[in-house]
N, C-alpha and C positions, 0 to 999 in steps of 0.2 A: 698754259691755257688759264684763264681766270676772268672773273666778272667785275666790270667796275660798275661803282652807282654813278648814273648820270641824272641830272634834274630834267623834267618835262620841260624845255624852254616855251615852247608856245601851246601850253595847257589847255585842252578844253575844259569846260567847268565841271565835268564828271569825270575827265581823266585821272590817271594815277598823278601824284607831284614827282616822282620819278620812276626810272626803269633801271634794270640791270643790264649792261652792254656786253656782249662778249664778240670777240674778235676772232676768226678761224684761221688757222695758216696759210689761207688764200688771198687773206684780209676782206673777207666778206664779213660786214657788223649783222648780230642779231640784237634785239630790245627783247627782253622780258620782264612782266610784271611782278610784283612779290607773289601774287597769288599763284601764278604760273611756277614758280620755282619751288613755293609749298607743295603743290600737288606734285610735282616731280621729287620732293623729298619724301613726300609719303610713299610715293611708288617704291621707289628705290630702298623705304624701310621694308614695305611687304613683300620685296620680292629681291632680297639679298643674293638669292643663288643666280641671279642673273649680272652683279656686278663684276668687274674686272678690277684686279689692283691696278693704282694708277699711281705712278710716280709721284711724287710732289713737284717736280719738274718736267715740263713737256719737253722733251727731247728733240721733237719736229724733227725725226729721221735722222738725228746725228749731230745737227748743229748746234747744239749746246756744249755736246761733246768736242766738237774741234775746236768751238772758240775756246771753251775752258782749257785744253791743252796750249793752244795759242796764247792765251794770257797769262798761264802760268810762266810758259816759256819766256816769255815777253817780262814776266815780272822777277825771273831769276837774272836776265840779262843785264836788266837794268841795275839791279843789286850788285852784281859782279863788276859792272861800270864803274859805278859810282862809288865801291870800295878803293877798285884799283886808280881811280882818279885821286882821291883823299890820301891815299901813299904816296903817289906819285909828286901830289902838290902840296900838302897839308902837314906832310911828315908823320 
């Protein structure tokens, strides 16, 4: 989960220059103004008892864990294969 700054492409003269885009796990997009984020930050500072610990990586139901395991496995396999090929062909 992350926010990305996006420019307001067809800006009305009194509109913000940019927004903060958030895309949830279902692919739904949201745009927040800087003011809305500032209000939310102050709310979080005033109510720390309501905050939950959040991992810096949004695992999205274990998807990250599965992808990480597969990626590490493929990396190890590639390293072993390259090493064997170098020994066989390169001496």
